[in-house]
C-alpha positions as CSV (number, residue, x, y, z in Angstrom):
1,M,0.0,0.0,0.0
2,A,1.2,3.6,-0.5
3,N,-0.1,6.8,1.3
4,T,0.3,9.0,-1.8
5,L,-1.2,12.1,-0.4
6,K,-1.0,13.5,3.1
7,F,-2.6,16.7,4.1
8,G,-2.4,18.2,7.6
9,N,-2.0,15.9,10.8
10,G,0.3,18.8,12.1
11,E,2.4,19.2,9.0
12,W,0.9,22.4,7.6
13,Y,2.6,24.5,4.9
14,G,0.8,27.4,3.2
15,K,1.4,30.8,1.9
16,K,-1.0,33.3,0.1
17,D,-3.1,31.6,-2.5
18,T,-1.8,28.1,-1.8
19,I,-1.8,25.2,0.8
20,L,0.3,22.2,0.5
21,A,-0.3,18.5,0.7
22,Y,2.4,16.2,0.0
23,N,4.0,12.9,-0.9
24,D,7.0,11.4,0.7
25,E,7.1,8.1,-0.7
26,N,10.7,6.5,-0.6
27,N,11.8,9.6,1.3
28,N,11.3,11.6,-1.9
29,Y,9.2,14.9,-0.6
30,K,6.9,16.0,-3.4
31,P,4.6,19.0,-2.9
32,L,1.0,18.7,-3.9
33,P,-0.5,22.2,-3.8
34,F,-4.1,23.1,-3.4
35,D,-5.5,26.4,-4.7
36,F,-6.8,28.6,-2.0
37,S,-8.7,31.9,-1.9
38,R,-10.4,34.3,0.2
39,A,-10.8,37.8,-0.9
40,S,-10.7,39.3,2.5
41,S,-8.8,39.3,5.8
42,A,-10.0,36.9,8.6
43,T,-9.2,35.6,12.0
44,R,-8.0,32.5,13.5
45,V,-6.7,31.3,17.0
46,N,-2.9,31.0,16.8
47,K,-0.7,28.5,18.6
48,D,-0.5,30.9,21.7
49,G,-4.3,30.6,22.0
50,L,-4.7,34.5,20.8
51,I,-7.1,35.7,18.0
52,E,-4.9,36.7,15.1
53,T,-5.9,38.4,11.8
54,V,-4.4,36.9,8.7
55,G,-4.5,38.6,5.1
56,G,-6.7,38.0,2.3
57,G,-5.9,34.6,0.5
58,E,-3.8,33.4,3.4
59,P,-5.1,29.9,4.6
60,R,-6.1,29.8,8.3
61,I,-4.7,27.0,10.5
62,D,-6.6,27.3,13.7
63,F,-5.6,26.0,17.0
64,K,-8.5,26.6,19.0
65,D,-9.3,22.9,19.4
66,N,-5.9,21.1,19.4
67,T,-2.2,21.6,19.2
68,K,-2.0,20.2,15.7
69,G,-4.1,22.8,14.1
70,A,-7.0,22.2,11.7
71,L,-7.5,23.9,8.3
72,L,-10.5,26.6,8.9
73,L,-12.9,27.0,6.0
74,E,-16.0,29.2,6.5
75,P,-18.6,30.8,4.3
76,S,-19.0,34.5,3.8
77,R,-20.4,36.5,7.1
78,T,-21.0,39.7,8.1
79,N,-20.6,41.3,11.6
80,L,-23.5,43.8,11.7
81,I,-22.1,45.3,15.1
82,T,-20.3,48.5,14.0
83,Y,-18.0,48.7,17.0
84,S,-17.0,45.3,18.1
85,E,-14.6,46.3,20.4
86,D,-15.0,49.7,21.8
87,F,-18.2,49.7,24.0
88,S,-17.8,53.4,25.0
89,Q,-19.1,54.4,21.5
90,S,-22.7,55.8,21.2
91,S,-23.9,52.8,19.0
92,W,-24.1,51.1,22.2
93,N,-26.9,52.1,24.3
94,K,-26.1,52.2,28.1
95,Q,-28.8,52.0,30.6
96,S,-28.6,54.1,33.8
97,G,-25.8,53.1,36.1
98,I,-23.5,51.5,33.3
99,S,-20.0,52.7,33.0
100,A,-17.8,51.7,30.0
101,T,-14.0,52.1,29.9
102,Y,-12.5,51.1,26.7
103,N,-8.7,50.1,26.3
104,T,-8.6,49.3,30.1
105,T,-5.1,48.2,30.9
106,E,-6.4,45.9,33.8
107,T,-6.5,42.8,31.5
108,L,-5.5,41.5,28.0
109,S,-8.2,40.9,25.6
110,P,-8.3,37.5,23.7
111,D,-5.9,38.9,20.9
112,G,-3.4,39.6,23.5
113,T,-3.5,43.6,23.5
114,Y,-5.3,46.2,25.7
115,N,-8.6,46.6,23.7
116,S,-11.3,45.2,25.8
117,T,-13.9,47.4,27.5
118,K,-14.5,47.1,31.2
119,L,-18.3,47.5,32.2
120,T,-19.7,48.1,35.7
121,G,-23.3,48.3,36.5
122,N,-25.8,48.1,39.5
123,G,-27.0,44.7,38.8
124,S,-30.2,45.3,37.1
125,T,-29.2,47.2,33.8
126,G,-26.8,46.6,30.8
127,I,-25.6,47.7,27.5
128,Y,-26.9,46.9,24.1
129,T,-27.0,47.6,20.2
130,T,-29.2,46.7,17.5
131,A,-29.0,46.2,13.5
132,S,-31.4,45.8,10.7
133,V,-31.4,41.9,10.0
134,S,-34.3,39.4,9.8
135,G,-34.2,35.7,10.0
136,V,-32.0,33.4,12.2
137,V,-29.1,35.5,13.8
138,C,-26.2,34.4,15.9
139,R,-25.0,36.9,18.7
140,S,-21.7,36.1,20.1
141,I,-19.3,37.9,22.7
142,Y,-16.2,37.3,24.8
143,I,-16.6,38.0,28.5
144,K,-14.5,37.6,31.8
145,S,-15.2,38.6,35.3
146,V,-13.3,41.3,37.0
147,T,-12.9,39.2,40.1
148,G,-14.6,35.8,41.1
149,N,-17.4,34.3,39.5
150,T,-20.7,36.3,38.3
151,N,-23.8,36.0,36.2
152,V,-25.0,38.5,33.3
153,T,-27.9,37.9,31.0
154,L,-27.5,37.7,27.2
155,K,-30.4,38.4,25.2
156,D,-32.0,40.3,22.3
157,P,-32.9,44.1,22.8
158,Q,-36.5,43.3,21.6
159,N,-36.6,40.8,24.4
160,T,-38.7,38.7,22.3
161,I,-36.5,35.5,22.2
162,T,-35.2,33.3,24.9
163,Q,-32.6,34.7,27.1
164,K,-29.4,33.0,28.6
165,T,-28.0,33.4,31.9
166,L,-24.2,33.4,31.6
167,N,-21.9,32.1,34.2
168,I,-18.8,34.5,34.0
169,T,-15.6,33.5,35.2
170,P,-12.0,35.3,35.6
171,K,-11.2,33.3,32.2
172,W,-12.3,34.8,28.7
173,Q,-15.2,32.8,27.3
174,R,-17.2,33.3,24.1
175,F,-20.9,33.2,24.8
176,E,-23.6,32.7,21.9
177,L,-27.2,33.0,21.5
178,V,-29.1,31.9,18.3
179,E,-32.5,32.7,17.5
180,D,-34.9,34.8,15.4
181,N,-37.0,37.3,17.0
182,T,-39.2,37.5,13.9
183,T,-38.5,41.2,13.4
184,G,-36.5,43.2,10.9
185,S,-34.5,44.8,13.8
186,Q,-32.2,42.4,16.2
187,G,-29.5,43.0,18.3
188,L,-27.3,42.0,21.4
189,W,-27.9,42.8,24.9
190,I,-25.7,42.3,28.0
191,D,-27.7,42.7,30.9
192,D,-27.8,42.7,34.8
193,I,-24.2,43.8,35.1
194,S,-23.0,44.0,38.6
195,S,-21.0,46.5,40.4
196,L,-18.1,44.2,40.4
197,G,-17.9,44.5,36.9
198,I,-17.1,42.7,33.7
199,Y,-14.6,42.8,30.7
200,I,-16.2,42.4,27.2
201,Y,-14.6,42.0,23.8
202,G,-15.4,40.9,20.3
203,A,-19.2,41.5,20.0
204,Q,-20.6,39.8,16.7
205,L,-24.1,39.9,15.2
206,E,-24.1,37.6,12.1
207,Q,-27.2,36.2,10.1
208,G,-26.8,32.4,10.3
209,S,-27.4,29.7,12.5
210,Y,-24.1,29.1,14.0
211,P,-21.4,31.4,14.9
212,T,-18.3,31.7,12.7
213,S,-14.8,33.2,13.7
214,Y,-14.6,36.6,14.9
215,I,-14.8,39.7,12.7
216,P,-13.4,42.9,14.1
217,T,-15.3,46.1,13.4
218,S,-14.4,49.7,14.1
219,G,-17.0,52.0,12.8
220,S,-18.9,50.1,10.2
221,A,-20.1,46.4,9.6
222,V,-17.5,44.3,8.2
223,T,-17.7,41.1,5.7
224,R,-15.4,38.1,5.8
225,L,-15.5,36.5,2.4
226,A,-15.8,32.8,1.9
227,D,-12.5,30.4,2.1
228,V,-12.1,28.4,-1.1
229,C,-9.8,25.2,-1.2
230,N,-9.8,23.2,-4.5
231,N,-7.8,21.6,-7.2
232,G,-5.5,19.5,-5.0
233,A,-3.7,16.3,-5.9
234,N,-3.6,14.7,-9.6
235,E,-4.0,11.4,-11.4
236,Q,-0.5,10.4,-10.3
237,V,-1.4,10.1,-6.7
238,I,-5.2,9.1,-7.0
239,N,-5.7,5.6,-8.1
240,S,-9.2,5.6,-9.7
241,T,-9.8,1.9,-9.9
242,E,-9.0,1.2,-6.0
243,G,-7.8,3.0,-2.9
244,V,-8.9,4.6,0.4
245,F,-10.0,8.2,0.9
246,Y,-9.7,9.3,4.6
247,A,-10.2,12.6,6.5
248,E,-10.5,13.8,10.0
249,I,-13.1,16.7,10.1
250,S,-15.4,18.6,12.1
251,T,-18.3,21.0,11.1
252,N,-21.3,23.0,12.1
253,T,-24.9,22.7,13.0
254,D,-26.8,24.2,10.1
255,A,-28.7,21.8,8.0
256,T,-26.7,21.5,4.9
257,D,-24.6,18.8,3.6
258,K,-20.8,19.3,3.5
259,T,-18.5,17.1,1.8
260,I,-14.9,16.8,0.3
261,S,-14.6,15.1,-2.9
262,L,-12.4,13.0,-5.2
263,N,-13.5,13.8,-8.7
264,N,-12.6,14.2,-12.3
265,G,-11.9,17.8,-12.2
266,V,-15.2,18.9,-14.3
267,I,-17.4,21.3,-12.2
268,G,-21.0,20.4,-12.5
269,S,-20.3,16.7,-13.5
270,L,-21.7,13.7,-11.5
271,N,-19.7,11.3,-14.0
272,N,-17.0,10.3,-11.5
273,R,-17.2,11.5,-7.8
274,L,-16.8,10.1,-4.5
275,W,-17.8,12.2,-1.7
276,I,-17.2,12.0,2.1
277,G,-18.7,14.2,4.6
278,Y,-21.8,15.1,6.4
279,S,-25.5,15.2,5.8
280,T,-26.3,17.6,8.9
281,S,-30.0,17.8,8.1
282,A,-30.0,14.1,9.1
283,K,-26.8,14.4,11.4
284,R,-24.9,11.8,9.5
285,V,-21.5,11.3,8.2
286,Y,-21.4,9.3,4.7
287,A,-19.8,8.3,1.7
288,L,-21.4,8.7,-1.6
289,G,-20.1,7.6,-5.2
290,Y,-21.4,8.3,-8.7
291,V,-20.0,6.7,-11.9
292,N,-21.2,7.5,-15.3
293,N,-23.8,9.9,-13.9
294,T,-25.5,7.0,-12.0
295,L,-25.3,6.7,-8.2
296,Q,-23.3,3.6,-7.1
297,F,-23.6,3.7,-3.5
298,V,-24.4,5.6,0.1
299,L,-23.1,4.4,3.1
300,S,-23.6,6.3,6.3
301,K,-23.6,6.5,10.1
302,L,-25.8,8.5,12.5
303,M,-23.9,10.9,14.8
304,T,-25.0,12.7,17.9
305,D,-22.7,15.6,17.5
306,E,-21.4,16.8,14.3
307,T,-19.3,19.5,15.8
308,A,-17.1,16.9,17.3
309,F,-14.0,15.7,15.1
310,V,-14.6,12.4,13.4
311,K,-12.4,10.1,11.5
312,I,-13.9,8.6,8.4
313,A,-12.5,6.5,5.5
314,C,-14.1,4.9,2.2
315,K,-12.4,1.8,0.8
316,Y,-13.2,1.6,-3.0
317,S,-12.7,-0.9,-5.8
318,L,-15.0,-2.7,-8.3
319,N,-17.8,-4.4,-6.3
320,N,-16.1,-3.8,-3.1
321,V,-16.9,-0.5,-1.1
322,S,-16.7,-0.1,2.7
323,F,-17.1,2.8,4.9
324,F,-15.3,3.3,8.4
325,V,-16.1,5.7,11.1
326,N,-14.2,6.2,14.3
327,G,-12.9,2.7,14.4
328,E,-15.9,0.9,13.2
329,K,-17.0,-0.6,9.9
330,V,-20.5,0.8,9.4
331,G,-21.5,-0.2,5.8
332,T,-20.5,-2.1,2.7
333,D,-21.6,-2.3,-1.1
334,T,-20.8,-5.2,-3.3
335,S,-22.2,-4.1,-6.6
336,A,-20.6,-0.6,-7.3
337,L,-18.8,0.2,-10.6
338,A,-15.1,1.2,-10.5
339,F,-14.3,5.0,-10.9
340,T,-12.4,6.4,-13.6
341,Q,-10.6,9.7,-14.3
342,L,-10.3,10.6,-10.5
343,N,-7.8,13.5,-10.6
344,S,-8.6,16.2,-8.1
345,I,-9.6,16.9,-4.4
346,D,-12.0,19.6,-3.6
347,F,-13.4,21.2,-0.5
348,N,-15.6,23.6,-2.0
349,I,-16.9,22.3,-5.3
350,G,-19.6,20.3,-3.8
351,N,-21.9,18.3,-6.3
352,G,-23.3,19.1,-9.6
353,S,-25.6,21.8,-8.2
354,E,-23.0,23.6,-6.4
355,V,-24.0,22.6,-2.8
356,A,-22.4,20.5,-0.2
357,K,-19.5,22.8,-0.1
358,F,-17.2,21.9,2.9
359,Y,-17.2,24.4,5.7
360,G,-15.6,23.3,8.9
361,K,-12.3,22.2,10.3
362,T,-10.0,19.6,8.6
363,K,-7.2,18.2,10.8
364,D,-6.1,15.4,8.4
365,V,-6.9,14.2,4.6
366,R,-5.0,11.1,3.2
367,V,-5.4,9.2,-0.1
368,Y,-4.0,5.6,-0.4
369,N,-3.5,4.1,-3.9
370,T,-4.4,0.5,-3.0
371,T,-7.2,-0.6,-0.6
372,L,-6.4,-1.5,2.9
373,T,-7.6,-4.3,5.1
374,D,-10.5,-4.0,7.4
375,Q,-8.1,-4.1,10.4
376,E,-5.8,-1.4,9.0
377,L,-8.8,0.8,8.3
378,I,-10.2,0.3,11.8
379,A,-6.9,1.3,13.2
380,L,-6.6,4.2,10.8
381,T,-10.0,5.8,11.9
382,S,-9.7,4.8,15.6
């Protein structure tokens, strides 16, 4: 067997407009570039655990969940809050008894600088802002206490949705509230702030059903454009007739499919494609194959939490397809035709209708040019 393509697993190589996979057979390192694009800056969590801004076109390796890092791919989102860090601005409405001190030098913010805001109150009032937006909205904010543990309330200014009581500790935490207040004006309200005070940073109000990475603003709404990662690998490292396609990935909770594909490089074609990924509307991971525009197999496993990292692998050859998830063989197909002309790996092509693009985090992707035994695949995905 030969592991002909390796991508990630702690070995990340990227620069503007490119991120590399590699082949190191016979100790001969060969880079295998993916095309990468994002026409705006964006943030990630770096190795030091700090929020960091990277430039347009630069891949984001995010270390929020682990020390090896994961490629972060997200759709376009807009932070509708015009001042996400300076809560002393007039766009933030302060109720009676609230004091706001921006750039306090009492604590470092999550980006490692003194740009958070200290709020003190009287226990029953707070601070809020609004924006013109309808539909499902995600509100998020970083908060820590000045001393000890305390509680505040996170809600919408119209007070028409479920509010959350937050347990604030002396450690920065990102808190979230996702709902639709059924009006065209929605916002973020931090209420019931005590005289002990809290520090706040990084307020975000974005249309969508899950929070994405922080988008800093300073006077106007800001849009982070989508990450695109495609055109990796080639026919020399992908064996069309037999092999293994493996990934360790996590995603979000919105009800759309998200897949990574081995394909023939033709956008919009269902001629030869192998997808692995998520059907989040049904909370399943799955492998799905088309040959000659005809569905050959669908193998899947129900998952309780699509936001947790999962290891999945599809073994494929003529009349012999198997799917493995987290150390378990979960499905087999013995009638599938063999693929032909597989020559590319794509995260953001999706299917022929341009849906099922992969957004989430990728720790590891591998391609093997021969099939592995069941025991090898159980070990690989464990």
